[in-house]
C-alpha positions in Angstrom: 111.6 122.6 98.4 108.0 122.7 97.8 106.3 123.0 101.1 102.5 121.7 101.6 99.6 124.3 101.7 97.9 121.9 104.3 98.6 119.2 106.5 95.6 117.0 107.7 95.6 114.2 110.2 93.0 111.2 110.3 92.0 108.5 112.4 91.4 105.1 110.4 87.8 103.2 110.9 88.8 100.1 112.6 85.8 98.4 110.8 87.2 99.0 107.2 90.5 97.7 105.7 93.1 100.5 105.8 96.6 100.0 104.3 98.2 103.5 104.0 99.6 105.7 106.9 99.7 108.8 104.5 98.6 110.3 101.3 100.0 113.3 99.3 98.0 115.1 96.8 100.8 116.8 94.7 98.4 119.3 92.7 96.8 120.6 95.7 99.9 120.4 97.9 98.0 118.7 100.7 99.5 116.0 103.0 97.3 113.7 104.9 98.9 111.5 107.8 97.1 108.9 110.2 97.6 109.3 113.9 96.6 105.8 114.8 97.1 102.3 113.2 94.9 99.5 113.4 95.9 96.4 115.1 94.2 93.0 115.9 93.7 92.1 119.7 92.1 89.3 121.7 89.5 90.9 124.1 87.4 88.3 126.0 88.2 85.6 123.7 87.4 87.3 120.5 89.7 88.9 117.8 89.0 92.7 117.4 90.6 95.5 115.4 91.4 98.4 117.6 93.2 101.7 117.1 96.7 102.1 118.4 98.2 105.5 118.7 101.2 105.7 116.4 104.5 106.8 117.9 105.7 110.2 117.1 108.8 108.8 115.3 106.4 106.6 113.0 104.5 110.0 112.3 107.3 112.0 111.3 108.7 109.3 109.2 105.5 109.1 107.4 105.5 113.1 107.1 109.0 112.9 105.7 107.9 110.2 103.1 104.8 112.1 101.9 106.8 115.6 101.9 109.2 114.1 99.4 106.5 113.2 97.2 106.1 116.8 96.6 109.6 116.9 94.8 109.5 113.4 93.4 105.9 112.1 92.5 106.9 108.4 91.9 108.5 105.9 94.3 112.5 105.5 93.5 115.8 106.1 94.5 115.6 110.1 94.3 112.3 110.0 96.5 113.8 107.5 99.1 117.0 109.7 99.3 115.0 113.0 99.5 112.8 111.4 102.2 115.7 110.2 104.2 117.2 113.7 103.8 114.1 115.4 105.4 114.0 113.0 108.1 117.6 113.5 109.3 117.2 117.1 109.4 114.6 116.5 112.3 117.5 115.4 114.4 115.4 112.5 116.2 117.2 110.0 118.3 116.2 106.8 119.7 117.4 104.4 122.5 120.6 102.6 121.7 119.9 98.7 121.6 123.3 97.8 122.6 123.5 99.7 125.8 120.2 99.1 127.2 118.8 102.3 126.2 121.1 104.5 128.2 122.6 106.1 125.2 121.2 107.8 122.1 121.5 107.0 118.4 120.2 109.0 115.2 116.8 107.6 114.3 116.7 105.4 111.0 114.6 106.2 108.3 112.6 102.9 107.2 110.8 103.4 103.9 108.8 100.1 104.0 
């Protein structure tokens, strides 16, 4: 496994269009991950774009996805599998939707 030399975080500018949550520069082995996402909300009757902190699960999912690009540059089956494998090693759990959140189930890797 190739490890990154640097991991950086960034906060997107709500005034600009922003579509990515992470970026991987393979040659420099640098991973950049967003800490917030942009959401549109109605405030005092006006629609505004505001920054919303990302959940820990989303940040780690983005990190696993970008880390898998160090092994597999292009999106494909191998990169998806590698990202899922990295994510599963974190051992994350989330509340069970069937029992009202009392139990815990393994967190799912959703590469969308």
